[in-house]
C-alpha positions in Angstrom: 39.4 -39.3 -72.0 42.5 -37.8 -70.8 42.6 -34.6 -68.7 45.5 -32.5 -69.0 46.2 -30.0 -66.3 47.9 -27.0 -67.9 47.9 -25.0 -64.7 51.0 -24.6 -62.7 50.9 -25.4 -58.9 50.9 -21.6 -58.0 48.0 -21.0 -60.3 46.2 -24.0 -58.7 46.7 -22.5 -55.3 45.5 -19.0 -56.4 42.5 -20.7 -58.0 41.6 -22.5 -54.8 42.0 -19.3 -52.8 39.8 -17.4 -55.3 37.2 -20.1 -55.0 37.3 -19.8 -51.2 37.0 -16.0 -51.5 34.1 -16.3 -53.9 32.4 -18.8 -51.6 32.9 -16.5 -48.6 31.7 -13.5 -50.6 28.6 -15.3 -51.7 27.9 -16.5 -48.1 28.3 -12.9 -46.8 26.0 -11.6 -49.5 23.4 -14.3 -48.6 23.7 -13.5 -44.9 23.4 -9.7 -45.7 20.4 -10.4 -47.9 18.6 -12.5 -45.3 19.4 -9.9 -42.6 18.0 -7.2 -44.9 14.8 -9.3 -45.5 14.4 -9.9 -41.8 14.9 -6.2 -41.0 12.4 -5.2 -43.7 9.9 -7.7 -42.2 10.5 -6.5 -38.7 10.1 -2.9 -39.7 6.9 -3.5 -41.6 5.4 -5.6 -38.7 6.3 -2.9 -36.3 4.5 -0.4 -38.4 1.4 -2.7 -38.7 1.4 -3.3 -34.9 1.8 0.4 -34.1 -1.2 1.2 -36.3 -3.3 -1.6 -34.7 -2.2 -0.4 -31.2 -3.2 3.2 -32.0 -6.6 2.0 -33.3 -7.1 -0.1 -30.1 -6.2 2.9 -27.9 -8.7 5.1 -29.8 -11.4 2.4 -29.4 -10.6 2.0 -25.7 -10.9 5.8 -25.2 -14.3 5.8 -26.9 -15.5 2.9 -24.9 -14.3 4.5 -21.6 -16.1 7.7 -22.6 -19.3 5.9 -23.5 -19.2 3.9 -20.3 -18.3 6.7 -17.9 -22.0 7.3 -17.1 -22.5 3.6 -16.4 -19.4 3.5 -14.2 -20.6 6.5 -12.2 -24.0 4.9 -11.7 -22.3 1.7 -10.5 -20.1 3.7 -8.1 -23.2 5.5 -6.8 -25.0 2.2 -6.3 -22.0 0.6 -4.6 -21.9 3.6 -2.1 -25.6 3.1 -1.4 -25.1 -0.6 -0.9 -22.2 0.1 1.5 -24.4 2.5 3.6 -27.2 -0.1 3.7 -24.7 -2.8 4.7 -23.5 -0.6 7.6 -27.1 0.0 8.7 -27.9 -3.7 8.6 -24.7 -4.6 10.5 -25.5 -2.1 13.2 -29.2 -3.2 13.5 -30.4 -3.8 17.0 -33.8 -5.4 17.7 -35.1 -2.8 20.1 -38.5 -4.4 20.3 -36.9 -7.3 22.3 -35.2 -4.8 24.5 -38.5 -2.9 25.2 -40.2 -6.2 25.8 -37.7 -7.2 28.4 -38.0 -3.8 30.0 -41.8 -4.1 30.1 -41.5 -7.6 31.6 -39.1 -6.2 34.3 -41.6 -3.4 35.2 -43.9 -4.1 38.1 -47.7 -3.5 37.6 -47.8 -0.4 39.8 -45.2 1.6 37.8 -46.0 3.9 34.9 -43.5 5.5 32.7 -43.7 9.1 31.5 -40.5 8.9 29.5 -38.3 6.2 28.1 -35.3 7.7 26.4 -32.8 5.4 24.6 -29.7 7.0 23.2 -27.9 4.6 20.9 -24.7 6.6 20.4 -23.9 6.8 24.1 -25.7 3.6 25.0 -27.7 5.5 27.7 -31.1 4.7 29.1 -33.3 7.1 31.0 -36.6 6.1 32.7 -38.9 8.7 34.2 -42.2 7.8 35.8 -44.3 7.2 38.9 -44.4 4.3 41.3 -47.4 3.7 43.5 -45.2 2.7 46.4 -41.5 2.6 47.4 -41.6 -1.2 47.4 -42.6 -1.1 43.7 -39.7 1.2 42.9 -37.3 -1.0 44.8 -38.7 -4.1 43.0 -38.2 -2.2 39.6 -34.6 -1.5 40.5 -33.9 -5.1 41.4 -35.6 -6.4 38.3 -33.5 -4.0 36.2 -30.3 -5.2 38.0 -31.2 -8.7 37.0 -31.4 -7.8 33.3 -28.3 -8.5 31.3 -29.3 -5.8 28.8 -28.9 -3.0 31.4 -25.9 -2.1 33.6 -24.8 0.8 35.9 -28.3 1.5 37.2 -28.6 4.8 39.0 -31.7 5.5 41.1 -31.2 8.6 43.3 -31.9 8.2 47.0 -34.3 11.2 46.9 -36.6 9.2 44.7 -37.0 6.5 47.4 -37.9 8.9 50.3 -41.7 9.2 49.8 -43.7 6.0 50.7 -46.3 6.5 48.0 -46.5 8.1 44.5 -42.8 8.2 44.1 -41.7 10.3 41.1 -38.4 8.7 39.9 -35.7 9.1 37.3 -33.5 6.1 36.6 -30.4 6.4 34.4 -28.5 3.4 33.2 -26.2 2.1 30.5 -27.4 -0.3 27.9 -25.2 -3.3 27.2 -25.3 -3.1 23.4 -23.5 -6.4 23.0 -26.5 -8.1 24.6 -29.1 -6.3 22.4 -29.5 -8.5 19.3 
C-alpha cells in the first residue's frame, strides 16, 4: 500500500502544533481534574474530622463532668495523705527521751512538772531534791545527756542543803531525739 501525503509542509507544521496544543490541553484538563478530586477529598475529610473532633470534645466534657466528684475526692485524699506524711516525718519517739531523762534522774529527786515544748524545743523540770548533792548530781547527769543542752539551774535552788525546790530549764536537741 502506498501512502500519499497530500498535506503541504506548512499544514504539516500546523498539524503538529495543534497536536501539541491538544496534548497540553488534555494534560492541563487532567491535572485540573486530579486537583479538583483531591480538593474535594480534602474538604470532605476535613468535614468528617471536624465532626469527629466535635463529638470527642463533647464526650470529654461529659466524662470530665462525671468524674469531677471523683477528682475532688482524690484531691481531698491526697491532701490528707500529705498531712499524714508530714506528721510521720516529724515524728519523735518521746518515750525514749523520757526514759533517758528518767535514767539520768537520781533516786532522791521527784518531779512535780515535766514540760516539753516541741515548737521551741524547750524543757522545764520542776521538782524537789532531798539534798543539794542529789540536785548537783541531776544537773551533771543532764549535762552528760546528748538529748539536752543549755541546762539552766538557778543558784537560788542550790542554796538550801535539804528539800531543795528546783526549776531547771534547758533546750532539747531535737536532732538527737529519734
